[in-house]
N, C-alpha and C positions, 0 to 999 in steps of 0.2 A: 628662447635664450634663457639660460639658468640665471637665477637670482641668488642673493646672499641675505641671510638673516643674521645680523650681529646680536650679540648678547643684549637682551632687553628690547629688541625690536618687536613690533606688532603690526601686521598688515591684514587688510581685508582681501579675500579671494573669492571671486564669483564662480561658484560651482554650478552644476547642471540644474539643481533645484533650489538652491539657497546661497546666501553669501556666508562664508565661514571666516573665522579669525585664526590666522596663523601667528604663533608666538615662538620666541626663543628665550629661555631663562637658563643660563649656564649651558649645560650639555643637553638640556631637554628641549626638543622641538615639538610643539603641540598644535592640534587643529581642533576646532570646536565641533567637528562633524561626529556623528555617532560611530562611524567606523573606527576612528582614532580612540574615542572614549571607551569602546567596548573591547579593545584588545587586552589579552591577558598577559602579554609580555611585559617585562620591566619597562618603566616609563621612558627611559632614555633610549630604548630600542624600538619604540613605536614609530610608525609612519602611516601614510595614507596616500590615496591618489592625488589629493590636493597639494600636499607637501612635495610629492614627487613632480607634479606639474610645475610648481613654483621654483623649487630648488634644482630640479633636474634629476633624472633617473640615475645617472652615474654617480652624482654627489650623494644621493640618498643611499644607494647600495654600499658606497664606501663608508658612509657614516654608521649604518646599522649592521654592516658586515654580511648582509644577505640580500637577495632580491626580495621584492615585495611578495608576501604570502597573505592571502585573504584570511581574516580571522574566522573561526568557527565558534558558534555560540554553544555554550554549555548549559546544562540544566541547572538553574539556580534553586536554592532551597526555597520552598514555597512558605510564605507567611500564613498565619491564621487569617480567617475571614476572606474578604474580597480585595485585599491590597494588591496593587500592581507589583509585578516581579521584575527586578532589574535583569540585565543580560550580562553574563560573564562570558568571556571568550577564551578559546584555547587554541589548538593547532588547527591547520587548514584541512587536514584529512584525518579520518579516523577519530574525530573528536566525539565528545558526548552529545547526546541528542539535544536539539534546541527546545526551549520550553514552549511547545506549541499547544494550542487549544484543540481538543478532540471532541467528537460528537457522540451522543447517545442515539439510539434508534427512537423514532417517534412512535407513540402508542396511540391508537385510535380514540382513547379516552381523554387525550389531551387536546384542549381547545386551542387551535393555532391563531385565532383571531388577534390581529394587531402585530403578530410576529413578522419579522422581515424574511421574505421568501426569495430564494434564488435557485438557479439550476445547479445540481450537483455534477461537477465536471469529472469526467473519467480520465484525468491526467495524472501527473506526478507531483506530489506535494513538495514545494520548494520554498524554503525560508530565506529571504534575502536579508543579509546581516549588514548591508551597506556597501559591501565589496565583493560578495560571492554568494552563490546559491548553495544552501546546505540542505541535505535531506532530513527527514524527521528522525533518522537514526544517527545524524551527525556526520555524514559523509559529504564531501564537497562534489558538486556537479561542475564539471569543467566546461563552461560555456565559452564560445568564442569571444574574443575581446570586444568585437563590434557589437555583440548582443548585449553586453553589460555596460558598455561605455556611457550610454545615456540614462541608465537607471539612477535614481536619486540615492544619495548617501543617507539613506534612512532604513529603518527596519520594517520590512513588509512580509506579509504572509500570503501565499497564493499557490497556484498550480502552473506547471509547464504543461501546455495543452496544444494539441494539433487540431482536434475536432471530435465530434461524437463518433463512437465506435472505432476510435483510433488509439486505444490504450497501448496496444503492442507497438504500434509505429512510434508513439511518443517515447516509450521505453527504449526502443532501438536507437532513436536519435540521441537521447540523453546519455546512453551508454557509449556512443560513438567516439567520445573523447576528442572532440574538435572537428567533426565533419561540417565545415561551415555552411555548405550549400544546404544540407539537410536542416540545420537550425533555422533557416529562413522559413521553414513551415511551422515553427513553433511560436506560440504567444505565451507571455507571462501574464496570467489573469489574476489580479490581486483582489482578495476579499477581506483583508484586515491590515492594520498597522499596529503591531503588538505593543510598541513603546510609546504610542501617542497617548495623550491624556484624554480622559472622558469615557463615556459609554460608547457602545458600538457605532452609533450614528456619527459621533465626533471623530471616532478613528477612521471610519470609512471616508468621511469628508476630508480628513487630513491626507489619506492615501490618494484620493482623487486630485487634491491640490498639488501634491509633490510630483505626481505622475504627469499632470498637465504641464507643470513648469519645466520638468525634465524633457518632455517631448519625445520620449522613447517610442518609436513607431511600432514596436512589437510588444509593448506592455499597455495593459488597460485595467480599469477597475471593473469588477463584476457587477452587473445590474441586480438591484434588489427592489422588490415591491412589497407593500404591506399586504398581508394575507386578510382577506375579508371573511374567513370562516372555513368550515370543513368542505363545503361545496366548491368554494374557490380553490382550495387546496387540491381537491380531487380532479377538477377540470384542468388545472395547470399541470398536475402530475401526468394526466393522460395526454396532454399536448406535448410535453417534453419527451415522454416515452415514445410517442408516435413518430417523433423526429429522430429517434435513436438515442436520446439522452438517457442518462443513468437514473435520474431521480431529482429530488429537491432537497434543499437545506433550509432549516428554519432557525433564525436567530432571535433571541429574546431582546426586545427593545431596552436600551439603556444598559445592557449587560457589559461587565468587565471582561478583559481578556485575561483569563485565569489558566495557566498551563495545566494540562491534564484533561481527563474526560469530564465534561460538564453537561448538566441538563439545560444550560443556556444555549446550547447548539445541538440541533436534532437533525437526523437524516431521514428522508422519506422515500421509500422505494416499494414497488410492487413485488419485486424479487429481492431475496436476501443475497448477500455475498459473504464470503468467508475465505480464510486461508487454509491451505492443506499442504503437507509435505509429500513430494513425489517419492514413492518407494519402489516403483517398477514400471516397465513399459510392456503393455499387452500388445502382441503383434496384430496387425490388421488382416482383414480378409476381403475377398471380393476386389472392389476398385482400390482398396487401401492395402492390398497384399504387398509385402516387402517393406512396409513402413509402419508407423504408429497406428494402432487401432484404438487404444485408450490408455490414459494414464492410471496407474494404480497408486492411490494416494491414501493418506491417513490424516485424521484430525488430531488435535492435541490430546484428546481423551482416548486415542487408540482406535477409534472407529475407522474401518478401512472400506473403501468403495472405489469404483471406477468413474473416471470422467472421460467420456468418449465423444462428446460433441463440442462445437465451438472452435475447432482448429481449422486453420488455413492449410492448403497443401504443403506450403513451405514449413509450417510448424510440425506437420506430421513427418516430414523428411528429416527435420532437426528438432526434435522434441526437447522440452526442459530436462536437464540432467537429473539423475537420481540424487535426492537430497535437497534439491531446490525447493523454494516455496512458490506456490501459485495462488492466484485468486480464482475462485469459481463462483458461479451464480446458480442459485437453486430456488425452488418454489416453496418448499416446506420440508420439515423433517418427518420421516416415517415414525411409527410407534417405537422402533428400536433405535431411533436416533440417527438413521442414515438420511443424508440429503437426497430429496427426490428431484429428478430432472436436472442433475448437475450439468453445467456447461462451462467450458473453459473461457476465462477472460484474458489471462495473461500471466507471465512470470513476474514476480515482484522483485524489485531491486531496492525498495525502500521499506522492507518489512522483514522481521525475523519470525521464525516459528516459535510460538509460545510453548513453554515446557508444560507437560501434563500436570494437573493438580496432584498434590502429594498423595492423595488417597488412591490415585490410579496407577502410581508408579510401582513397579515390582521391586521387591527386595531380594537380592541374591541369596540363594539357599544352596545347600549341598546337593549335588546331583546324584541320584541313585539309578543304577542301571536296571530299569524295569521295562517290560515290554510296553509299547505305546498302546493306548486303547484303540480298538477298531471302530468305535462309534463316538460321536461327539459327546463331550461331558455335559452334564446338565447345567443350565444357566438360569438367570432370573428373568430372561426375556419371555414375553407371552408366547404361547404355543404358535408354531408356524401353521399356515393354512395348508401347507403340503410340504413333505420332506421325504427324501430318500437318499440313502448312502450306499454306494456300490464300491466294490474292491475287486481288483484283478490279481488273483493269487500268484499267477506266473510272473507278472511284471512288477509286483510289490507297489501298485499304484491304487489310489483312491479317487473317487469322483462323487460329489454330492450336490444336490440342488435343493434349495429352500425357497418356498413361495410365501411372501408376506404382502398381502394386498395386491396391487397391480404390478408388482415387480418380483423378479426372482434372482437369487444369488447363487452362483456356481463356485464351488471350491474344488480344486484338483491338485494332485502332485503325488509325491512319494509318501507312502504310509509312514506315519511317525513324524511328519513335518506338517507345518501350517499350510503349506502349498500356496497357490495363487488364488486370487479372488476376482470374480467378475460380476458386477451388478448390472442388470438389464431392466429397463422400464418397458412393460408390455402394453399397458393401457387399461386392462380390466382384470379382475381376480380370475374369472373363468378362462380368459385367454392365457393368463400366466400359468395356471394349472395345466391346461391342455398342452402348452408348449413344453412345460417341465416333463410331463408324462412321455411326450414324443422323444425328448432328448434322452430320458432314462431308458426307453425301449431300444434306441440306437446304440447306447452303451452296452446293454446286455448282449446285443448281437455281436459286439466286439469282444466278448468274453468276460465282461464284468458281472459280479454276482451281488445280489442284494444282501446287505448285512444289517441295515436298520431302515425303518420307514415309519411314516406317521402322517 
């Protein structure tokens, strides 16, 4: 039953994780919860789930002129030093990114002894602002009402997670916009409480306390253990990866929650991962004929290569669209900056493709109608281990293959264009050269002629 707050009234309201004070002073109705405090709307237009529960949804909608929209955190101006940053809020969708703490990569020269160690989850980062989940880009995740009903009215940082090797499934569910049954597979795993006082240990204890009091069955705090040293780190990394996990995270004891990338938070992985933009779809062959063979992608610096492994059959039938951003995993970079053994992880819905550094961006120039060169222009790359360029004069096509180490890169298309690119890992240098020579012989039989080699 709805209640009434008269001017000057003050009542205590028992929430899911704490007791809050509801007040009315003139036309301003307030609540002591973080969700009410953190809203960016004018003070007499603010509301929260506690005011709505006490006053009634109909009365609150009539008072503020709209239905409840969950606030979205906006990036606050960062102070100097290690001061805590407050949270400012804006609109419920398409807002600015929340002020989240981001990790650097762990280097083997860094002694992890005493740092807090936890599993690195392959889920979707979700910032809980007290009433809604917000992505690191500032977009709202529309979780079912039952999923968020028992979450505390507090600020939490964590990941929406299904399980190991389930990143794509997690992404599919979060994008489903309210498929309730699917959300039952998700957990909200919390690893920090950004607005809580104190160092990391105090913030994590606060997160555990409010989650325990709220009793949300689908939310929990992430386990952390103190690292005993390099060998402990290596053995735990091996254990997690053997189970299908992505890696580990290290947090500095007593560290503050400082928005932005910080050396107080480190990620530890055997394989590296990165983002790339899809620029094309290479057709499959053999058992993949008629569907995707590989994604043609590019890095922010313009490096292009193929990602041909890591896909399910369903993903090959409906691959990420051209222009989308994907995460891929790789072992190391080749001498010319190409990721080796790239494997598809999933399409990103919580990341944007970074712009190339200014030095790599091209400046528009006047075009002159000159014939295109028939051979590749010189570059600053080290000489290839094997190279040949063939052209078919009757069809105005080119085909070239370049071997570097244990891989070869094939480029083909119309003469005068950049064509398409396909990178293939072979295994050894001798095998890569042998395969390249066989492919070149087959092309010559098709009428192609050698125009450059080395």
